[in-house]
N, C-alpha and C positions, 0 to 999 in steps of 0.2 A: 500588428494588424487589428488589434482589439479596439473597436470604437465603443463609446458608452452604450450604444444601442445593442451591440453584440454581447457585451458583458451582461446587460440586463436580460436579454433573451435567453442566454445560456444559463444564467443562474435561476431564472424562472423555470426552465426545463428541468434543472436539477431538483429544485424544490417540488415540482409536480411529480417527478418519478419517485422521490422518497415518500411523498404523501400517498401516492397510489400503492406503493409497496407495503407501507405500514398500515394504511387504513383500508385497503381493499384486498390485495392479493395474499397478504400474510397477516390478516387481522386476527385469525385464531391461531394460537400456538400449535405447531405440529412439527414432526420430524421431516426435514427436507430430504427426499429420496434422490437417488442418483439420476433418475430420469428428469425430475423437475430441475435439479441443479444443472444438468446438461443443457436443458432448454434455455434456462436463464443465462447460462454462460454464453451460448451461441447468440442470444439476443443482444447481450452487452457488447460482445465482440463485433457483431454486425453493426450496431449503432456506432461503435468506435470507428470502424472502417468507413461507414457512410459519412461520418463527420470529417474524417481525414480526406476523403475524396472531395467533399464539399470545400475544404480548405484549398485543395489543389485547384479546384474549378474557379474559385473566386479570388484566391490570393497568390496562386502560382505554385509551381512544383517544389520550389525551395521550402516554402512554409509547410507544405504538405509532408515532405520528407522529414522535416524537423519534428512535426507532430508525431508521425509514426515512429521515429527513432526514440523520442521521449516516452511514448506510450509503451514500446517494447521494453525499455529499461525499467520503467516503473512497474510494469506488470511482472517482469521477472523478479524484481526485488520483492514484490508483494507475495509471490508464490513462496519464496524462501522464508518470508516472515509468517506465513500461515502456520508453520510448525510451532511458532511461539504461541499463537492463539490456541492451537491444539493442546499445548502444555497447560495454558491458563485454564481452559475448560475442564481438563482432567483434574487439575489441582483443586479447583473450586467445586468439582462435581456438578457442573451445570447440566441440567437435563437437556437431552438432545432436542426436545420439543421447543425449547426457548432459546437455543443457541443462535438461531437465525435472527431473532429479535435483538439479542444482545449485540450481535455483529452489526445490525442495521443502525442502532443508536450509536455504536462505536464509529461507524462510517460518518454519521452526521457530525459528530465532534471532530473527526479527522479532517473533514472538508473545511470546517471553520478554521481549525488551527493551521492547516496547510495554506489556506488562502492568505492568512495573516503572515505566515513565514515567507511565502512567495512574494508578497507585496514588500516585505522588509528586505528580502534579498535583491529584488529588482531595484529598490531605492538605493541600496548600498552600491550596487554595480554602476548605476547611473552617476552617482556622486563620486565614488572612489573606484576607478577601473581596476586598480591593483588588487581589489578584493578577489577578483577572478583567480589570481595566482594563489591566494590563500585557500580558496575553494579547491583548486587543483591539487595543492600539496596535501590538503585534508583528505581528498579522495584517494590519493596514492597511499597515504598512511592507512586509511581505512581498508583499502583493498588488500594490502600486505598483511594487516592485522587479521582480517578474515581468513586469509590463506594459512597463516602461521600459528595463530593462537589456538590453544587447546580449548575445546568446548567443555565448559563446566556444567554439571547437572543443575537445572533450574528448579527453584521452589518459589513460585510467585506468591503463594499463600503466606510466605514467611518474610517477604521483602518489606522495605520501609513504608511504602504506601499502604500496604495491607495492615501493618501493625499500627500505623498512624490512624487509619480509619477506625479500626476496632478500639483504639484507645480513646479517641476524641469524639466519635459518633456513637449513637445508640444503634446497635446492629442486632437484628433478630438472629436467633440461632438457626432457624429453618428458613428455607425459601418460601416465598409467598406467590407462587406461580410466576408470571412475567412482570411482577411489580418491583419497582426499584425502592419505593417507600410505602410504608403502611402506618396507620395510626393504631395505637394500642393504649388504652387507658387515658386517652386525650393527649398522648405524647406521640411525636413523629419519630419513627424508627426507619433506618436504612435496612435494606435486606442484603444478604450475601451477594445477590445479583448486582447491586450497585457497587459493591467493593470490587467485584470482577470487572465491571465496566470501567472503573477508575484505572485498574491495571491495564486494560486494553488501550485506553486513551493515552496513558503515560508511555506505554510501549510504542504506540504509533508515533508519538513525538520523537522518540529516539530514532525510530526508523526513518522518519522524514528528514532528519539531519543528514542522512546519507543520500537519499534519493533526489531531493530538491537541488543540491549543488550539482549533482550528476547531469540533470536535465539542463541546467544553466550552462553546462559545458557543451551542449548541442545548440541551444538557441538563447538569445537574449530577450526574446519576445515574451513578456509576462503572460499574455493570453494563451500562447502555445504551451508554455510551462504549466499553467493552471489547468487548461482543458485536458492535456495529456494525463496529468495527475488525477483529475476527477474521473475520467473515463476508466482508468485503471482501478481506482478505488471502488467505484460503483459496482463493478463486476466482481469484486473481491469476495463478497459473501457467498455467492453461488459457486465460485471456484473453490472455496474452502470445502464445501460439502461434496463437490465433485472429486477433489484430490485428497480428502482426509485419509482415505484408506491406503494411499500410495506415497504419502509424504515421506515416510521413512525410507523409501527406495531411492529418493532423489539425492543420493549421497554426494554427488559431484556438483550439484547446483551451486552450493556455496562457493566452491572453488572457481566455478565459471563466473559467478558474480564478482568475485574478488579480482579476476582478470579484467572484467568489464569496467569496474570502478577505477582500477589502476590505469587502464587505457584512457578513459575519459579524463582522469586527473592529469596524466602526462600530456594529453592533447591540449588541455587548457594552459598548462605551463609553457608548452612549446609553440603556442599559437603565433607569437610575433615572428618566429623564424620558420616554422613548418606548418603549412595550412593543409588540414585534412578535410576534404569535402564531406557534406552530410551523407551523400550516397555511400562513400567509402566507410564512414563511421557506422552507418546502419548495417552494411554488409559485415563488418568486423564484429559488431555487437551480436547480430543474429547468428553469425557463424560460431562464435564462442559459446553462446547459449545452446545452440543445437548440438554441438559436440558434448557439452556437459550433460544435457538431457539424454542423448543417445547412449553415452557411456554409462549413465546411471541405470537406464532400463536394460542395457545389455548385461551389465554385471548382475543386476537383480535376476534376470532370466537365467543366467548361468548358475547362480546360487540356488535357484529353485530346482534346476536340473540335477 
């Protein structure tokens, strides 16, 4: 459904929102409080719903349902990935006042990388239709691995990217506010905040490897894949500050996501023989996630009692 004009208008909208966010609403570093995070979360969800309704109005119910299904999958995967960002911030001792700025620049990089990955995926599918079966098999494997693999303790400050940056870049020992680079003695130095940004970007690439094939399992329209990804990512920063205090309680979300990825992967593999409509797919995905969230909150409430 994406005409060149629609692609242009949508990307201009994205650039405008990022410019307003960085240059106006969050120009000064500050700790984002729960009320502010809640307001921005509702704003982004509202914009996403309005866009989806617009898709239904101008492109039909099928395209609209594909957008909402892709959005729900991407948003759920994003929530699970917020825990990784929490670990990164703690490992690098990132001040709460500049965490939102780091996330915003991380989102800018994520949008660029995901756009390139979606374009590559759409090109592969158009040229080699059998790639969908590879995507499906990969999602089944990923889902089972998420469910069965034991979670190891993460130390992002000791990984290869961090060691590489500190070995080959001049890195200051202390943070310099919200700056990624500073000049000292005529030489350019990276700050620990830039190293943390590198870790965030690399982490997002690995996460996109799961989420993008999953949405291609719902729709083959690159515009729907891209816009559902973008709307989910743009609201990610506010959702982080809203959920940071309860992320540890969502113990069954990963299990729920593993079932979602396995279902989407199996759907892609079985497509030639068994057709599952978008309406049924959306219902199954939403049902699995609601059960996972409800179970997590109920278990957490019992533990407190």
